[in-house]
N, C-alpha and C positions, 0 to 999 in steps of 0.2 A: 504494500500500500504506500502511495506517495505521501511525503510530508510537505508541509507548506513553510516556506521561509519568507520573511517580510523585510522590506526596506532595501534601499538602493545599494548600500554597502554589502549586505549579505548576498544579494542576488549577483552583484558584480563580482565579488570574490569567488562565488561558486562557479561562475563562468570562467574566470581566469584560471582557477585551480584545475578545472576539467576532470575532477576525480569522481564526480557523481552525475548520473544522468538527470538532465533537466527536461521535463516533458512539456512544460508550457510556462510562459511568463505572461502575466496580466499587468497592463499599465493603464492607469487612469487617464481618460481623455482630457481631464482638466489640468494635467501636468504640463508645465512649460519645459522646453528642452534646456538641459544643462549638460555639463561635461560628463557626469556620471551616467545620466540617462542616455545620452548619445553613445557612450561606450557600451552600455548594456545592449542597446539595439544593434550596434556594430558587431559585437561578439556573438550575439544570438543568431544574427543572419549568417555570419561566417561559419558557425558550428551547426547550422541547420536546426536551431531551436525555435519553435513556434512562439511568437509573441503577438498578443492581441491588445488593442486599445478598447477599453470597456468603460461604461458609465461609472461614476464615482460611487453609486449605490451598491455596486458589486463588492465594494470594500467595507460596507457598513458592518457586516458580522465580525470584522477583524479590527474594529476601531481601537481596542485595547492594546494592540500590538505596535502602534506607531509605525504603520506600514509605509508611509510616505508615498502612497499611491502606486506601489510596486510590490508584487508578490510572485513567487514561482512555485510550481509543483515539482518536487525533486525527490529522487530516490533516497531512502534512509541512509544515514551515516553507516559506514562499515567500520566496526570496531576492530582493532588489531589484537591479535593474540600476544600474550606476554613472551612466549617462546620465540615468536617471530621477531619481536622487538629486540630481544637479547641476542639474537643471531646477527643483528646489525653491528657495525663497528661503533663503539662508544669510547670516547676519550675525553675525560674532564667534562662529562655531560651531567645534566641534572633533570630529574623527573619529579613531579609532584604526585603524591598519593593522597586521595581525599577519603576521609573516613566519616561517612554519614552526612555529607553536605546535602541539605534538602532544598535550598533556595536556588531555582534555575538562574536567577540573576547573578548570584555568586559564582555559579559554575561558569556562566558565560564570561564574566569578568576575569575569572582565573584563566580561562582559555586564552582570552585576548592578551592578558599580561604575560602568559607563558610564551606566546609567539613573539611578543615584543622583546622579551628578555632572553630569547634563544633557548628556552627549555626544550628537551628532547621528546617529552611525552607526558601524558596525564593518565594516571591509573585510578580507576573507580571500581567499586564493588557492584555486582549485578543486583544486589538488594540493599535496602535501607540507604539509598543514595539516589539523588536525582540523576536521570539519564539525559542524553542529549535530546532536546525537543525544540519546538519553534522559538520559545522564549530564549533558550540557551543560544541558539544560532543568532538570533537578533542581537542579543546582548554582546555576543562575541564579535559583532561587526564583521562577520565573514572569516574570522581567524580560525574557526573550526575546520576550515578546509586546508589549513597549513600545518597541522600538528596531529600526530597519532593519538587517539584516545583508546586506551587499553582497558577492557572490561574483564574483571576476574571474579571467580566465584568466592574466593577467600583471600582477604588482604593479608592475613597472617602467613598463608602459604606463599603469596606473592612476595612478601618481604623476605622470607627465607630464601626464595629462589634468587632474588636480587643479591642477597648477601653471599650466596654460593657462587655468584658471578662477580664478586669483588666490588659490589656497590655498598657504599656506606649509608646507613639509615639515620636520618636526623628528624626527631619528632619535636613538635612544638607544644609547650605546656606552660601555663601562666605561673606555675609554682616551681619551675626549673631554676637552678642556681646560675647557670651560664646564660649570658646574653647571646643572641643570634650572631652578632658581629664579631664575637670572640673565637669563632670557629674558622679554621683555615680550610676553605672549600676548594682550593686549587690542587691540581694534581690527582684528583680522585673523581670517580663517578658517585654522585650523591642523589639520594631520594629523600625529599622533604615531605613529611607527613603532616597534613593539616586536618584538624578535627572538625566535628560538627559544630554548628552555630551555638548549641546549648550544651550538648553532652561532652564535647571535647573528644580526645583520642582515647580509644579503648585501652584498658590496662594491658591486654595481651600485646598490643602493638607498642606501647611504651616500653614494655619489658624486652621486646625484640630490638629496640633501637640502640644504636651505637652512641648517639648523643641525644640529649634532651635540652632544648634551648627555649628562651622566652624573649619577648619584646618588652623592654622596660617601659613602664608607664609612670607618668607624673601623678602624684596624689592618690596612687593606688586605684585609679579610675580606668578600668579595663573595658573599653568600648569599641575596639576595632572589630569589625566583622571579618570573616575568614578571608575574603578576597583582599581587603586592605592589608591584613597581616601578612598574607602571602606575598603581596607586592613588595613590602619592606624587605622580606628575606630574599626573594629571588633577585632583586636589584642589588642587594649587597653581594650576592654571589657573582653577579655580572660585574660589579665594580672590582671585586678582587681579581677576577679573571682578566679583565682589561688591564689592570695595573701590572699583573704578572706578565702579560704579553709585552707591555711597554718595557718592563725591566729586561726581559729576554732579548728584545730587539735592540736595546741600547748597549748591550755588552759588546 
């Protein structure tokens, strides 16, 4: 069954990536041409994707999705197997493991941030976690088409498999002693575990972790949601990697 993605960015990025079959694109007749819309029409025509101009009333059932007058019927995302991911070459890479994240906006934001920061993949459980849907795609602004999403039956087993393949596991917990920026992320493959919005990371995953870190807060006011917290950590990892590259090239 086709899924629906909404918005110019999501549709355009799906066309550019070319990883998923797009069966039809609907464009509101009320839209004025702009750079993105022209690019959507150009790529659709080039790739033989049908696009139709329809009355704005056609979009009324989707008002909550901020569709921008553009939507596409697209094949569902193809999740990657963890074994397939591990067979690829990884050197100083980073993945994020999501333990029970229920808000699709948070998942979409994490996907978008992961692509911007150069993460190698996102691992989610098949249960008790939001899966990729239209809201996730829209929030990711099309980034979902540029990073593998790995769905596993057991996060505990996935973590053990990563460890067996020389990945270091770093969990986040508000009660940790070490701050996230005190870890040296360079020279290793690392998996960052982010917990659910309310429940945090399960005890079994904390026990399996090599490091447990926190984001320090002023006045003991812990208000960062999971996507904000992840952004702080993943861009610290990127900062360290870029500094390391700079040092190596200056020798």
